[in-house]
C-alpha positions as CSV (number, residue, x, y, z in Angstrom):
1,M,0.0,0.0,0.0
2,P,1.4,3.4,-0.9
3,I,2.6,5.7,1.9
4,L,4.1,9.1,2.4
5,V,7.8,9.0,3.2
6,V,10.6,11.5,3.7
7,P,12.4,12.0,0.4
8,T,14.8,9.1,-0.3
9,T,17.4,8.1,-2.8
10,A,15.8,4.7,-3.0
11,V,13.3,5.9,-5.6
12,H,15.8,7.7,-7.8
13,R,14.9,5.8,-11.0
14,S,11.1,6.2,-10.7
15,F,11.5,9.8,-9.6
16,L,13.2,10.5,-12.9
17,A,10.5,8.6,-14.8
18,A,7.8,10.7,-13.1
19,W,9.7,13.9,-14.0
20,D,9.7,12.7,-17.6
21,E,6.0,12.1,-17.5
22,L,5.3,15.6,-16.2
23,G,7.4,17.2,-18.9
24,P,9.0,20.7,-18.9
25,D,5.8,22.6,-18.5
26,H,5.0,21.0,-15.1
27,E,8.5,20.1,-13.8
28,R,8.1,22.6,-10.9
29,W,5.9,20.0,-9.3
30,M,8.9,17.7,-8.9
31,G,10.2,20.1,-6.3
32,A,13.7,19.9,-7.4
33,R,14.9,23.1,-5.8
34,A,16.5,24.1,-2.5
35,H,15.6,27.3,-0.7
36,A,18.2,27.4,2.1
37,A,19.7,30.9,2.4
38,G,22.9,31.1,0.4
39,A,22.3,27.7,-1.2
40,E,19.3,28.4,-3.4
41,E,19.4,26.0,-6.3
42,D,17.2,24.5,-9.0
43,W,18.2,21.0,-10.2
44,T,17.7,20.2,-13.9
45,R,16.5,16.8,-15.0
46,N,20.0,16.0,-16.2
47,Q,21.6,17.0,-12.9
48,A,19.0,14.9,-11.0
49,A,20.0,11.9,-13.1
50,D,23.4,11.8,-11.5
51,P,23.1,9.7,-8.3
52,A,25.4,12.0,-6.3
53,E,23.4,15.1,-7.3
54,F,20.2,13.3,-6.6
55,A,21.5,12.5,-3.1
56,R,22.3,16.2,-2.6
57,L,18.9,17.2,-3.8
58,V,17.2,14.8,-1.4
59,A,19.4,16.1,1.5
60,E,18.5,19.7,0.7
61,I,14.8,19.0,0.4
62,R,14.9,17.3,3.8
63,R,16.8,20.2,5.3
64,E,14.0,22.7,4.5
65,A,11.8,21.0,7.2
66,E,14.3,21.7,9.9
67,P,13.4,24.8,11.9
68,D,17.0,25.9,12.4
69,T,17.7,26.0,8.6
70,A,18.0,29.6,7.4
71,L,15.8,30.1,4.3
72,A,15.8,32.6,1.5
73,P,13.6,35.7,2.2
74,G,9.9,35.0,1.6
75,I,10.3,31.2,1.9
76,V,8.8,29.2,4.8
77,H,9.9,25.9,6.2
78,Q,8.2,23.0,4.5
79,T,8.0,19.3,5.0
80,V,8.2,17.5,1.7
81,L,6.9,14.0,1.5
82,W,7.0,11.5,-1.4
83,F,4.2,9.1,-2.0
84,V,5.7,5.8,-2.8
85,D,4.7,2.1,-3.3
86,G,7.9,0.2,-2.6
87,L,10.5,1.8,-4.9
88,E,7.8,3.4,-7.1
89,F,7.5,7.2,-6.8
90,L,3.9,8.1,-7.2
91,G,3.7,11.7,-6.1
92,R,4.9,14.6,-4.0
93,L,3.3,16.5,-1.2
94,S,4.5,19.7,0.6
95,I,3.3,20.9,4.0
96,R,4.2,24.5,4.5
97,H,4.7,25.2,8.2
98,D,3.5,28.8,8.0
99,L,1.6,31.0,5.6
100,T,3.0,34.1,3.9
101,P,0.5,36.6,2.4
102,A,1.0,34.9,-1.0
103,L,0.4,31.4,0.4
104,T,-2.7,32.7,2.3
105,E,-4.1,34.0,-1.0
106,V,-3.3,31.1,-3.4
107,G,-0.8,28.5,-2.1
108,G,-2.0,27.2,1.2
109,H,-0.4,24.9,3.7
110,I,-0.5,21.8,1.6
111,G,0.2,21.2,-2.0
112,Y,0.4,17.9,-3.9
113,C,0.9,16.3,-7.3
114,V,0.5,12.8,-8.6
115,R,2.5,11.6,-11.5
116,P,0.4,11.3,-14.7
117,S,0.6,7.5,-15.0
118,A,-0.7,7.1,-11.4
119,R,-3.7,9.5,-11.6
120,R,-7.3,8.5,-11.1
121,R,-6.5,5.8,-8.6
122,G,-7.4,7.7,-5.4
123,Y,-3.7,8.5,-4.6
124,A,-4.2,12.2,-4.2
125,T,-7.0,11.6,-1.6
126,Q,-4.7,9.1,0.2
127,M,-1.8,11.6,0.2
128,L,-3.8,14.4,1.6
129,T,-5.5,12.2,4.2
130,Q,-2.1,10.7,5.3
131,S,-0.6,14.2,5.6
132,L,-3.2,15.7,7.9
133,P,-1.8,14.1,11.2
134,I,1.6,15.3,10.2
135,A,0.3,18.8,9.7
136,A,-1.4,18.6,13.0
137,A,1.9,17.6,14.7
138,L,3.4,20.7,13.1
139,G,0.8,22.9,14.9
140,I,-1.4,23.5,11.8
141,E,-5.1,23.4,12.6
142,P,-6.9,23.7,10.2
143,A,-4.8,23.5,7.0
144,L,-5.5,25.8,4.1
145,V,-5.6,23.8,0.9
146,T,-6.2,25.4,-2.5
147,C,-6.9,24.3,-6.0
148,D,-7.5,25.8,-9.4
149,L,-11.1,26.9,-10.0
150,D,-11.5,24.4,-12.8
151,N,-9.7,21.5,-11.1
152,T,-12.7,19.3,-10.3
153,G,-10.6,16.3,-9.3
154,S,-8.6,18.2,-6.8
155,R,-11.7,19.9,-5.4
156,K,-13.2,16.4,-4.8
157,V,-9.9,15.3,-3.1
158,I,-10.0,18.3,-0.7
159,E,-13.7,17.9,0.1
160,A,-13.2,14.1,0.7
161,A,-10.6,15.1,3.4
162,G,-13.2,17.3,5.1
163,G,-12.3,20.6,3.4
164,E,-14.8,23.4,3.7
165,L,-14.8,26.0,1.0
166,E,-14.1,29.5,2.2
167,D,-13.9,31.5,-1.0
168,E,-12.3,31.9,-4.4
169,R,-9.3,34.3,-5.0
170,H,-7.2,34.8,-8.0
171,G,-8.7,31.7,-9.8
172,K,-8.1,29.5,-6.8
173,L,-10.6,27.8,-4.5
174,R,-9.6,28.1,-0.8
175,F,-10.6,25.3,1.6
176,W,-9.9,24.8,5.3
177,V,-9.3,21.2,6.1
178,P,-9.3,19.9,9.7
179,T,-6.1,18.2,10.7
180,Q,-7.2,16.9,14.1
181,V,-9.2,13.7,14.1
182,A,-12.4,14.2,16.1
């Protein structure tokens, strides 16, 4: 059964396959960037193909969750989790520990993406549901989760997790999702 895990080099091959599926127009969803102050970097697909560079990418992504990591201005700490089934990378989820004004408007606390070949199997719902106790442990209650106005699938995922629509801003629907189990 697929689960959320901290980023790991064990899924290197399938991570790259997922990156290829998303293509250049959507590669930002792979989260191949580091935001530590003084070490801001975006990895290319070719860089990530190198095992040593991929290991460095994984380490930098994991570092962003640590409260003592200094981040670039305007960036908040985030816990990035990968949704995997064994060694198969299925998707990515980010839990942003705090909200900036921009994240309050359009980004929210939690963002997720499922690789194209794994879509329409309920994985996004599983990812969001599995992330809620983690968000609660980070002191987030409730979590703001947003989706594009026309993204019916994502809206259903958020509603299935208990999300209540607050409003629409800038083409995004904004939902508040409880993170505590009643």
